[in-house]
C-alpha positions in Angstrom: 115.9 102.4 11.1 118.9 101.8 13.5 119.0 105.5 14.4 115.3 105.5 15.2 115.7 102.5 17.5 118.6 104.1 19.3 116.7 107.4 19.6 113.7 105.5 21.1 116.0 103.7 23.5 117.6 107.0 24.6 114.1 108.5 25.0 113.0 105.6 27.2 116.2 105.8 29.2 115.8 109.5 29.7 112.1 109.0 30.8 113.1 106.3 33.2 115.9 108.4 34.7 113.7 111.5 35.0 111.0 109.5 36.7 113.4 107.9 39.2 114.9 111.4 39.9 111.4 112.8 40.4 110.5 110.0 42.8 113.7 110.4 44.7 113.0 114.1 45.0 109.5 113.5 46.3 110.8 111.0 48.8 113.6 113.2 49.9 111.4 116.3 50.3 108.8 114.2 52.2 111.6 112.9 54.5 113.0 116.4 55.0 109.6 117.8 55.9 109.2 115.0 58.5 112.6 115.7 60.0 112.0 119.5 60.2 108.8 119.1 62.1 109.4 119.5 65.9 105.8 118.9 66.8 104.1 116.1 64.9 100.4 116.3 64.0 98.7 113.0 64.7 98.0 111.0 61.6 94.3 110.9 62.3 93.9 114.6 61.8 96.9 115.4 59.5 96.2 116.2 55.8 98.4 114.1 53.7 100.8 115.9 51.4 100.7 115.5 47.6 103.8 113.4 47.9 102.3 111.1 50.4 99.2 110.7 48.3 101.3 110.0 45.2 103.5 107.4 47.0 100.3 105.7 48.4 98.8 105.5 44.9 102.0 104.0 43.6 102.3 101.4 46.3 98.6 100.4 45.9 98.7 100.2 42.1 98.9 96.8 40.5 101.3 95.8 37.8 100.5 95.9 34.1 102.3 93.3 31.9 104.5 94.7 29.1 106.1 92.6 26.4 108.1 95.3 24.7 111.4 93.8 25.9 110.4 90.2 25.3 113.2 88.4 23.5 112.3 85.5 21.3 116.0 84.6 20.8 116.5 83.5 24.4 113.0 82.4 25.0 112.0 78.7 25.0 108.2 79.2 25.0 107.9 77.2 21.8 109.2 74.1 23.7 106.3 74.2 26.1 104.0 71.4 25.0 102.2 70.5 28.2 98.9 72.1 28.9 99.6 72.3 32.6 102.8 74.3 32.0 100.9 76.8 29.8 98.2 77.1 32.5 100.9 77.7 35.1 102.4 80.5 33.0 99.0 82.2 32.7 98.5 81.7 36.4 101.9 83.4 37.1 101.0 86.3 34.8 97.8 86.7 36.8 99.7 86.7 40.1 102.1 89.3 38.8 99.3 91.5 37.4 97.4 91.4 40.8 100.5 92.3 42.7 101.5 95.7 44.0 105.0 97.0 44.8 104.2 96.1 48.4 103.6 92.4 47.7 105.4 91.5 44.4 108.1 89.7 46.4 105.6 86.8 46.9 105.8 86.1 43.2 109.6 86.5 42.8 111.7 83.4 43.4 115.1 85.0 42.7 116.7 88.1 41.3 119.6 88.4 38.8 121.8 91.4 39.0 123.3 92.7 35.7 126.9 92.8 37.1 126.7 89.3 38.5 124.9 87.6 35.5 126.9 84.9 33.8 126.3 82.5 30.8 122.7 82.3 29.8 121.6 84.8 32.5 123.8 87.5 30.9 121.8 87.2 27.7 118.6 88.3 29.6 120.1 91.8 29.8 121.0 92.2 26.1 117.7 93.8 24.9 116.6 95.7 27.9 117.4 99.3 28.8 120.9 99.9 30.3 119.5 101.5 33.5 117.7 98.2 34.4 120.1 96.4 36.7 117.8 93.7 38.1 115.7 91.0 36.5 113.3 89.0 38.6 112.7 85.3 38.2 109.3 83.7 38.9 108.8 79.9 38.9 105.9 78.4 37.0 106.9 74.7 37.1 109.7 72.5 38.5 112.3 73.9 36.1 110.2 76.5 34.2 111.0 80.2 34.8 109.6 83.5 33.8 112.0 86.5 33.7 110.8 90.1 34.1 111.8 93.5 35.5 109.6 96.0 37.2 109.2 99.7 36.6 107.4 101.4 39.5 105.9 104.8 38.9 102.5 106.6 38.3 101.7 103.2 36.7 103.5 100.0 37.6 104.8 97.8 34.9 106.2 94.2 34.9 108.2 93.9 31.7 108.5 90.3 30.5 111.9 89.4 29.1 111.8 85.6 28.7 109.8 82.5 29.4 111.9 79.3 29.7 110.6 75.8 30.4 114.1 74.7 31.4 116.5 76.0 34.0 119.1 78.4 32.4 122.7 77.4 32.9 
């Protein structure tokens, strides 16, 4: 079973790396085409390239919530006993799922970088792919936080890692 899990992790990591390379190539070729053009065609009459259409679709696509990397060991959701906190969590999920890569920052309160994470924050990175270097923090109550990372591609995903009613130390 351990080998299967490692194999799946490697496959997910490869897929993520391939996607990011593909997106970088698209962005680089689009930028290169724009640089090469001496005479620009006005946007009102230009036919968008496939890369432009793909990037536009990605930027306009909302996030789907994913719980594959949710970690019960570091999550304090069972300590949530107040109805208002539970409703606030649902409301935060709705905000995230209605967001696009263009406006997700309005939901994010803070970000945690893998190399700077300490104490309890370091535990957030234990069960997520190695190529994820950034976890977002959304606030759902005075001290309650929801931690997630985003994967932006043909479909956009917000992967929930932990829900904590108390501030992490």
